[in-house]
N, C-alpha and C positions, 0 to 999 in steps of 0.2 A: 588537328592542331592542339598542342598542349596549352594549358591555361597560363603557363609562364611565357608564352609567345604572344605578341600582339596585344590586343585588348580583349579582356573577358568581362562582359557585363552580366551581373547575376542579380535576378529578382529586383530590378530597378523600378522604383515608383517615384513619381514627382507630382507636386501639387503647386497650384497658384492659389493661396488662401485655401478655401474649402474645395476648390475644383481639382479633382483627381485626374491629371492629364496623361500620366504614364502608368501603366498597370502591369507590373511584374515582367519587365523586359529581360529576356535572357538571350545573349548574343555573343558569339566569338568573332572577332574582327581580325583578319589575317594581316600580318606585317607585310610591307612592301607590295601592297595591292590597293586597288581602288574599290571601295565599298559604296554603293549607291543606296540611299534611303528614299523610297518612293511611297506615295499614298496621297489621298485627297487633302485639301486644306483643312487645318484644324485637327489632324490625326495625331499630332505629337512629334512630328519629324524634327522641327527646329528645337523643341524642348529637349529632345533626346540628345542632339549633338551638343547643346549647351550644358547638359549634365556631364558630358565626357571631360570638359575642361573646367568644370565648376563655375561656369558663368550663370547657370540658372539661379543659384542661391543669392546672387547680388540683387535680384528683384525683390522688393519688399513683400513679405508674406509667402515667398516661395520656399519650398523645402524638398529634400531628396531623401529617399531611404533605399538601401541596397548597396551593392558593391560594384565598383569599377576598378578593375585591375589592369595596370599597364606593366607588361613584363613581370607579372606576379605581384606588383606593389599596389596596395590598396590606396587609391587616390582620395578616398573618404576616410582613411584611417586617422587616428588622433595625432599622429606625427606629420601628416601631410601638410604642405605649404601651398595654399591655393595660388599664390602669385607665381611660385616656382612651377606649378602644374601648368599654368597658362603660358609659360615660356616653352615648356616641353610639348604642349599641345596647342598649336597656333590656330587662328580662326580668320576666315575671310567671309565677309558678310554679303548680303544680297545686293546692296547698292555700294559702289565704290566709295570709300570714305578717306581719301588722302587728307592730310592736314593742310588746309588751303593756304596758310601763311608760311608754310615751309617749302623749301626747294625740293626737287626730286631726290637729291642725295640725302638731305636731312630727313625726308620722309622715310627712306629705307633704313636709316641708321638710328631712328628714334628709340627703338627698343634697346639697342646696344648702349646708347648714351644714358638711358635710364638705369642700365646695369652698371654704369660707371666708366664705360670706355671713353677716353678723351683724346688719344693720340690720333691726329688727323690722318696720317698715312694708313693706320690700321682701319679707321672708319672708311676711308676711300676704297681700300682693298675689299673690305667686307661688302660695301655697297655694290661694287662692280661684280663681285661673285654672286650676290643675291639677284642683281638685275639680269645677269647672264642666265642664272638658274630659272628665272621667271620669263625667259625669252624676250626681254625688253631692252637689253643693253644696246644693241645695234640701232634701235630707234631713238634712244634718248641720250646716247653718250656725248652728244654735243649740246645737250640742253639740261645738264645736271643741276645748274644753278637757277633754272626757271621754276616757277611754282608748280607743285604737283597737280594743282587744280587746272593748269593750262593744258594738260594732256587730254586726248580723246577718252571717251568712256571706257573703251576696251583697254587702252593703255593705263588708265587710272586703276582698273581692276587688277591688271598685272603688276602695277606698282604696289598695290596693297598685298598681293601675293609675295612680292619681293620683300616687303616690310616684315611679313610674317616669317619668311625664310631666313632673314638676316640673323636671327637669334638661334638658328640651327635647331628647329624643333624636331621631335621624333614623329609627330603626327600633325597633319594639317586637316582641319575641319573646314568645309566649304558649304555655306548655307545659301542655296540658289544663286551661285556666283555669276550665272550668265543671264539671269532673268531680265536685266535691264540693258542687255547688249544686243547689237545687231548680229546677223548670221556670220559675218566675217570675223568679228571679234570673238564670238562664241567658238568658232572653229579653232582659233588660236589658243584659247583657254583649254579646249578639249585635247589638242595636240600636246599641250604642256603637261596635262595630267599623266600621259603615258611616260614622259620623261621623269616627272617628279617621283613616281612610285619606285624608281630604282633606288632612291635614297630615303624615302620616308613612306609612312602609311597615310593614305588619303581617304577621307570619308566625305561624300558629297550628298547633300540633300537636293533633290531636283523634282520639279513637277513634270519635266520633259522626259517622257519614257523613252523616246528615241535617243536622247542624250544618255540616259542610264544604260541603254543597250549598247551604245557605241563605246563608252569610256570605262565601264566598271567590270571588275572580275566577279564580284558578288553583289547581289541585290537583296535588300530586305524590304518587305511590304508592311507598312503600318496602317492600321485602321482603328479609329476610335480609341486611341491610346494603347492599343495592343499590337505586338508584332505578330502578324498572321503567319508569315513564313520567311525564311531567308535561305538562299541557295545560290549556286553558280548562276550568273546572270543568264546564260543560255537556257538553263532549265526553267528559270522563273518566267522567261518570255515565250518559251515553246511548250513547256509541259509542267505548269505549276501544280502543286499538290492540292491546293485549296481552291474551291470554286470561287470564293470572294476575290482571290488574286486574279483569277482568269477574268472575272467580270470587270475588274478595274482596268486591267491591261487591254481588254478588248473594247473598252469604252461604254460598257453597260451602265456604269455609274462613275461619279468622281469628277 
């Protein structure tokens, strides 16, 4: 893959105050594919994805060094706009976080309204498109004015995915998106990932190695702030190059 395609991460370091949490990460992330990031707790997975859309730096005392290129554009360059980057690289968090005082439709269109969209017909159309994209429309089309918090946990997570998709990002980051969900809700999110990668690039952090094996095209293994290896998911799970990857996947530690 050329460095002008997808995301190219070059010598990325990140700190929380004096704590050096990412140590020289180099990674090429393919467009229109699902990349899984696996590794034990505290290895830097969540920090890594937050560096991709410049959310890491909003934490007091946090800093980043290195390059993140999206289609060849340096997201940490002097001309880069962090707010614009977060529109292009959306994020879904571990726990569903719909805005509890907003309706389903207002939750989905919150980002568009922040961008200045006001015409009701346009907002309704965008909401339906995003909800369909998130495989939620058929379940909520008669509940659009109900509170987003009234939905089930799995529906709330897909509502958050729809909210991220409504602003039409190029990349979607997902940080343990199924960890709070039951198996049926998890299966729906996993099915959705296969659909989403037709239109955008997906990066998912997961502790669940079976999930990584099911949904991802490529898997990167992180350990103690370093990326030990990244390869096609089938190779990582059947023939990893590094003994530490094999030890983690087979349950010897982690």
